[in-house]
N, C-alpha and C positions, 0 to 999 in steps of 0.2 A: 589448695596445696596438697592435702592428703589424697584427694582424688587423682591428681596427676602422678603422685608417687605410686598409688595403687595400680594405675593403668600402665606405668612403666614396668613394674614387676609382672603384672598380668600378661602383657605382651611378650615380655622376655621368656616367661615360663611356657607360654603357648607356642612359641616358635622354636624352642630348643628340641633337639632329637636325642642326643646322647645324654643330656642332662636329666631328661625324664627317667631314663633307665637308672641313672645313678641315684636319683631321689627315691626311686622304688627300692633299690638295694639298701639305702640308708634307712628308710622306714621299716623295712623287714628286719634289719639288724637291731634297731631300737626296740621293736616289738619283742624280739628274742631276748634282748638284754633285760628289759624291764618287766616283762610278764612271765616268760617261760622260766628264766633263771630264778625269779622270785618265788614261783610256785614250788620249785624243787629244792632250792638251796637255802631259802630264808623263811623258815616256818614262823608262824605268828606265836611267839613265846608268851605274850601277855594273854592271849586267848586260852592257851593251855594251862598256864599256872596261876592266873589271877581270876577271881570271880568278878562278875559284872558289877561295876561301880567301885571296885577296890583296886583298880589298876595303879593308881598313884601310890597307894600303900605298898604294893608289891615292888614297884620301881624304887621307892625310897628305901625299902628294906634291903635291896640289892646294892644300892649306891652308897648309902651312908654306913659308916662303921658301927658295929654293934657295941653297946655300952655295957 
């Protein structure tokens, strides 16, 4: 069953012409979204502000109200 499903998709992707180009465009966009934007716009705040092993303490001090 799984083998026939695999061969169905394999043959479909092998024979398409425009679809390959569209999949390449989709993969390039996903790479840009998840890797390039993360590098420039989402810094690792825990690495900057919390020492190793005390990440949970830092997060709880920011989330929980001070008494």
